[in-house]
C-alpha positions in Angstrom: -111.0 86.0 143.4 -108.3 85.6 140.8 -109.5 85.5 137.2 -107.9 82.1 136.6 -109.8 80.6 139.5 -113.1 82.1 138.2 -112.5 80.7 134.8 -111.7 77.3 136.1 -114.8 77.3 138.4 -117.0 78.5 135.5 -116.0 75.4 133.6 -115.9 72.8 136.3 -119.1 73.9 138.0 -120.9 72.9 134.8 -119.2 69.5 134.7 -117.4 70.4 131.5 -114.0 69.1 130.5 -111.6 71.3 128.6 -112.4 69.5 125.3 -116.1 70.2 126.0 -115.3 73.9 126.4 -113.4 73.9 123.2 -116.5 72.5 121.4 -118.7 75.2 123.1 -116.3 78.0 122.0 -116.2 76.6 118.5 -120.0 76.6 118.3 -120.2 80.2 119.7 -117.6 81.4 117.2 -119.5 79.7 114.4 -122.7 81.5 115.3 -120.8 84.7 114.9 -119.3 83.6 111.6 -115.8 83.5 113.1 -113.3 80.6 112.7 -111.2 79.1 115.6 -107.7 77.6 115.3 -107.2 73.9 115.9 -108.6 72.2 119.0 -105.2 71.7 120.4 -104.4 75.4 120.1 -107.6 76.4 121.8 -107.1 73.8 124.6 -103.6 75.3 125.2 -105.2 78.7 125.6 -107.7 77.4 128.1 -105.0 75.8 130.2 -103.0 79.1 130.1 -106.0 81.1 131.2 -106.9 78.7 134.0 -103.3 78.5 135.3 -103.0 82.2 135.4 -100.4 82.5 132.7 -102.5 84.7 130.4 -105.9 86.4 130.1 -108.5 85.9 127.3 -108.2 88.6 124.7 -110.8 90.8 123.1 -111.8 87.8 120.8 -112.0 85.0 123.3 -113.4 87.0 126.3 -116.8 87.7 124.7 -116.9 84.0 123.5 -116.4 82.8 127.1 -119.2 85.2 128.3 -121.4 83.7 125.6 -120.8 80.0 126.3 -121.0 80.5 130.1 -124.0 82.9 129.7 -122.5 85.2 132.3 -121.0 88.7 132.4 -117.4 89.7 131.9 -117.3 91.0 135.5 -118.3 87.6 137.0 -115.4 86.0 135.1 -113.0 88.7 136.3 -112.4 90.0 132.8 -111.9 93.6 132.0 -114.7 94.0 129.5 -117.8 96.1 129.6 -121.1 94.5 130.6 -122.3 93.8 127.1 -123.4 90.3 127.9 -125.6 91.7 130.7 -127.1 94.3 128.4 -127.9 91.7 125.7 -129.4 89.2 128.1 -131.4 91.7 130.1 -132.6 93.6 127.1 -136.4 93.5 126.9 -136.8 95.2 123.6 -138.6 93.6 120.6 -136.1 91.9 118.3 -135.4 94.1 115.3 -135.0 91.2 112.8 -135.4 87.4 112.4 -131.6 87.0 112.9 -131.8 89.1 116.1 -134.6 86.9 117.3 -132.6 83.7 116.6 -129.5 85.1 118.4 -131.6 86.5 121.3 -133.6 83.4 122.0 -130.5 81.2 121.8 -128.7 83.4 124.3 -131.7 83.3 126.6 -131.9 79.5 126.5 -128.2 79.2 127.3 -128.3 81.7 130.1 -131.4 80.2 131.6 -129.9 76.7 131.4 -126.8 77.9 133.1 -128.7 79.6 135.9 -127.7 83.1 135.1 -129.1 84.8 138.2 -129.5 88.4 136.9 -131.8 87.0 134.2 -133.7 84.6 136.5 -134.4 87.5 138.9 -135.0 90.2 136.3 -138.2 92.3 136.6 -140.4 92.7 133.5 -140.1 95.9 131.6 -143.4 97.9 131.4 -142.4 99.8 128.2 -141.6 96.5 126.5 -145.3 95.5 126.5 -146.4 98.6 124.7 -143.5 98.5 122.3 -144.1 94.9 121.4 -147.8 95.4 120.6 -147.1 98.5 118.5 -144.1 97.0 116.7 -146.1 93.9 115.8 -149.2 95.8 114.7 -147.2 98.0 112.3 -144.7 95.3 111.2 -143.6 95.1 107.6 -143.9 92.0 105.5 -142.6 88.9 107.4 -139.1 87.7 106.5 -136.9 84.8 107.3 -133.1 84.9 107.6 -131.1 84.9 104.5 -129.7 81.5 103.7 -126.5 80.6 105.6 -123.7 78.5 104.5 -124.6 76.0 107.2 -123.8 72.4 107.0 -127.0 71.3 108.9 -129.9 71.0 106.5 -133.3 71.3 108.2 -136.5 69.6 106.9 -140.1 69.3 107.9 -139.3 66.1 109.7 -137.1 68.1 112.1 -139.9 70.5 112.6 -142.4 67.7 113.4 -140.0 66.4 116.0 -140.0 69.8 117.7 -143.8 69.9 117.7 -144.2 66.4 119.2 -141.6 67.1 121.9 -143.1 70.5 122.8 -146.6 68.9 123.0 -145.2 66.3 125.5 -143.7 69.1 127.6 -147.0 71.0 127.4 -148.8 68.0 128.9 -146.3 67.8 131.7 -146.7 71.5 132.4 -150.5 71.2 132.5 -150.4 68.2 134.9 -147.5 69.0 137.2 -147.0 72.8 136.9 -144.4 75.0 135.2 -141.6 74.2 137.7 -141.7 70.5 137.1 -140.0 70.2 133.7 -139.0 73.8 133.0 -135.3 73.1 133.0 -135.8 70.0 130.7 -137.7 72.2 128.2 -134.9 74.8 128.1 -132.3 72.1 127.8 -134.1 70.6 124.8 -134.5 74.0 123.2 -130.9 75.0 123.7 -129.3 71.7 122.8 -131.6 70.5 120.0 -133.6 73.4 118.6 -131.0 76.2 118.6 -128.8 74.3 116.1 -131.8 73.9 113.8 -132.5 77.6 113.8 -128.9 78.2 112.9 -129.2 75.6 110.0 -130.0 75.8 106.3 -133.7 75.6 105.2 -136.0 76.7 102.5 -138.5 79.6 102.9 -141.4 77.1 103.4 -139.5 75.1 106.0 -138.2 78.2 107.6 -141.7 79.6 108.2 -143.0 76.3 109.6 -139.9 76.1 111.8 -140.3 79.6 113.1 -144.0 79.0 113.9 -143.2 75.8 115.7 -140.3 77.2 117.7 -142.6 80.2 118.5 -145.0 77.7 120.1 -142.2 76.0 122.1 -140.8 79.4 123.2 -144.3 80.5 124.3 -144.4 77.3 126.4 -141.1 78.2 127.9 -142.5 81.7 128.7 -145.6 80.2 130.3 -143.5 77.8 132.4 -141.2 80.6 133.5 -144.2 82.8 134.3 -145.7 79.9 136.4 -142.4 79.7 138.2 -142.6 83.5 138.8 -139.4 84.3 136.8 -141.3 87.2 135.4 -138.6 89.1 133.6 -137.4 86.0 131.9 -140.9 85.0 130.9 -141.5 88.4 129.3 -138.4 88.0 127.3 -139.5 84.6 126.1 -142.9 86.0 125.1 -141.2 88.8 123.1 -139.0 86.3 121.2 -142.0 84.1 120.5 -143.9 87.1 119.2 -141.1 88.0 116.8 -140.7 84.4 115.6 -144.5 84.2 115.0 -144.3 87.5 113.0 -141.6 86.1 110.7 -143.5 82.8 110.3 -146.5 85.0 109.1 -148.6 83.2 111.7 -150.7 86.1 112.9 -153.2 83.9 114.8 -150.4 82.5 117.0 -148.9 86.0 117.4 -152.2 87.1 118.8 -152.1 84.3 121.3 -148.6 85.4 122.4 -150.0 88.9 123.1 -152.8 87.3 125.0 -150.3 85.5 127.2 -148.5 88.8 127.8 -151.8 90.4 128.8 -152.4 87.5 131.3 -149.0 88.1 132.9 -149.4 91.9 133.0 -152.7 91.5 134.8 -151.1 89.1 137.3 -148.4 91.6 138.0 -150.7 94.6 138.4 -150.1 96.4 135.1 -153.8 96.5 134.2 -153.7 99.3 131.5 -150.9 97.5 129.7 -152.8 94.2 130.0 -155.9 95.6 128.4 -153.9 97.2 125.6 -152.2 93.9 124.8 -155.6 92.1 124.6 -157.0 94.8 122.4 -153.9 94.7 120.2 -154.4 91.0 119.8 -158.0 91.5 118.7 -157.1 94.2 116.3 -154.0 92.6 114.9 -155.6 89.3 113.8 -159.0 90.6 112.9 -158.9 89.4 109.3 -158.0 85.9 110.3 -159.5 85.6 113.8 -161.5 82.6 114.8 -164.3 82.7 117.4 -162.3 80.9 120.1 -159.4 83.3 119.7 -161.7 86.3 119.9 -163.3 84.8 123.0 -159.9 84.4 124.7 -158.8 88.0 123.8 -162.0 89.5 125.1 -161.6 87.4 128.3 -158.1 88.7 128.8 -159.4 92.3 128.4 -162.1 91.6 130.9 -159.6 90.3 133.4 -157.6 93.5 133.2 -160.7 95.7 133.3 -162.0 93.9 136.4 -158.9 94.8 138.2 -159.3 98.5 137.3 -162.8 98.4 138.8 -164.6 99.2 135.5 -167.5 96.8 136.0 -169.5 97.8 132.9 -166.6 97.5 130.5 -165.6 94.2 132.1 -169.1 92.7 131.8 -169.3 94.0 128.1 -166.0 92.2 127.4 -167.2 89.0 129.0 -170.5 89.1 127.0 -168.4 89.5 123.8 -166.3 86.5 124.8 -169.4 84.4 125.5 -171.0 85.3 122.1 -167.8 84.6 120.3 -167.3 81.2 121.9 -170.9 80.2 121.2 -170.3 80.7 117.5 -167.2 78.6 117.2 -166.7 75.6 114.9 -164.1 73.3 116.4 -162.9 72.1 113.0 -161.8 75.7 112.1 -159.8 76.4 115.2 -156.0 76.0 115.6 -155.1 72.9 117.6 -153.2 75.0 120.2 -156.3 77.0 121.3 -158.5 73.9 121.8 -158.2 74.1 125.5 -160.1 77.3 125.7 -163.7 76.0 126.1 -166.7 76.9 128.2 -165.0 75.7 131.4 -162.0 77.9 130.7 -164.2 80.9 130.0 -166.2 80.3 133.2 -162.9 80.3 135.1 -161.9 83.7 133.6 -165.4 85.1 134.4 -165.0 83.8 138.0 -161.8 85.7 138.3 -163.5 88.8 137.0 -166.5 88.7 139.3 -164.3 88.0 142.3 -162.2 91.0 141.5 -165.2 93.3 141.2 -166.5 91.9 144.5 -169.5 90.2 142.9 -169.0 87.1 145.1 -172.2 85.3 144.3 -171.6 85.6 140.5 -168.0 84.5 141.1 -169.2 81.4 142.9 -171.7 80.5 140.1 -169.0 80.8 137.4 -166.3 79.1 139.4 -168.6 76.1 139.9 -168.8 75.7 136.1 -165.1 76.1 135.6 -163.9 72.6 136.6 -162.8 70.8 133.4 -161.6 67.7 135.1 -158.8 67.4 132.6 -156.5 70.4 133.3 -155.1 70.0 136.8 -153.5 73.5 137.2 -156.5 75.3 135.7 -158.8 73.4 138.0 -156.7 74.3 140.9 -156.9 78.0 140.1 -160.7 77.7 139.5 -161.1 75.9 142.9 -159.1 78.6 144.7 -161.1 81.3 143.1 -164.3 79.5 144.3 -162.9 79.3 147.8 -162.0 83.0 147.8 -165.4 83.9 146.4 -167.1 81.9 149.2 -164.9 83.7 151.7 -165.9 87.1 150.3 -169.5 86.1 150.5 -169.1 85.5 154.2 -169.3 81.7 154.0 -166.1 80.8 155.9 -166.9 77.1 156.4 -167.6 76.5 152.7 -164.5 78.5 151.7 -162.3 76.4 153.9 -163.9 73.2 152.6 -163.3 74.2 149.0 -159.7 75.3 149.7 -158.9 71.9 151.1 -160.3 70.4 147.9 -157.9 72.7 146.0 -154.9 71.6 148.2 -155.7 68.0 147.4 -156.0 68.8 143.7 -152.7 70.7 143.7 -150.6 68.2 145.6 -148.7 67.2 142.5 -148.2 70.8 141.2 -144.9 72.6 141.3 -146.0 76.2 140.6 -145.0 79.4 142.3 -148.2 80.9 140.8 -150.3 78.4 142.6 -148.5 79.2 145.8 -149.4 82.9 145.3 -153.1 82.0 145.1 -152.8 80.3 148.4 -150.9 83.2 149.9 -153.7 85.5 148.9 -156.3 83.2 150.4 -154.4 82.9 153.7 -154.3 86.7 153.9 -158.0 87.0 153.2 -158.8 84.2 155.7 -156.8 86.0 158.4 -158.7 89.1 157.6 -162.0 87.6 158.7 -160.7 86.8 162.1 -160.0 83.8 164.2 -162.6 81.0 164.5 -162.7 77.3 165.2 -163.5 76.7 161.5 -160.4 78.6 160.3 -158.2 76.9 163.0 -159.4 73.4 162.0 -158.8 74.3 158.4 -155.2 75.5 159.0 -154.4 72.4 161.0 -155.5 70.2 158.0 -153.9 72.5 155.4 -150.5 72.4 157.1 -150.0 68.8 155.8 -150.1 70.0 152.2 -146.9 70.9 150.3 -148.3 73.9 148.5 -149.6 75.3 151.8 -146.2 74.9 153.4 -144.7 76.8 150.5 -147.2 79.7 150.9 -145.8 81.0 154.2 -144.8 80.4 157.8 -146.6 77.6 159.5 -148.6 77.9 162.7 -146.3 77.6 165.7 -143.1 78.5 163.8 
């Protein structure tokens, strides 16, 4: 395809006019500290490119890759794959400025549906690098003051916090795929300019901490949608932002999220290391609930390795920590981790070490009644535990409860739990109970998404 056609389609497929592209190019140039000529001049260049009369030069080519969040090759330009390497890089940001640039590029690429990023695999070395780099990090820093026209205050930060909390509630109730794009659009359009703005050190630290929370949410939602490489990159950016906000408690929570994902993906040694790094790194400022969560993440990883004694020791430490908590001293963002949440983590652990009866006992105590997706996961673990205990009828009954509970959820991770249950159910052999269950289950949206249906 001719370069001119590719450039035109890159613009029109996004619904952009030429003046809109001029604005986007000007913003991208401003982020690089580079001026552009008049709007009329830039518009003439765009028309020339799209009509095949000329090609973008070494200055405009990278800017187009930036605003379209795509590679030079996809635009038919003769530049190297620098945009690919930047977007797909899973290394820990080297500075606060690098974190700002990196997270902004990720938001734009994600929003524009950049396939190599959405389909990227996580980097195993990145988990170890991030935990080590964070543990030995120097004193936190915020970017040097820019000559930016946009002045950022605490009111702007409060607006980000309130908006992110709203999205977190939607994520909890409807799953990560429900409003993920809306979150990224908000972060790219509204939050990125604030990061590029002018603020005092105090406001900067509060801004970084709040944006770290919002970026962690983007990571969790991407993880829930099974965009695992993208989720890992969001987690890395959130960790760096929390570091420069001097918010070690929240940084530990980011490492805990990374541990959760690593266990889900089968990287159990890395998952245990991340949980231990979180415990070690925030030891002077740790709260009981945070310690409980980190011990629980370590237990989840150890259960998958088959180390029963170490898993049970970590769960016992989590229980003791949670029993000593004082809710008034805990960060607001960890308030969800309560006895029901710990019971759910324990249920996962005992299921994974084939202690079905203990898994059942803990899963029955894991229903919060207020967190839809968490309750779905706990119910599916309960169903799987009954199945492993040989009680097929009860397993099927509970699985149907989970399907009813999850009818409103849009979550690839939920689908993966159902896929695993289907495989385990098939492994126990055909029966009238399983056939009747499958017949009822086929009416549920999540079950349909989990694999081919009977008779197809």
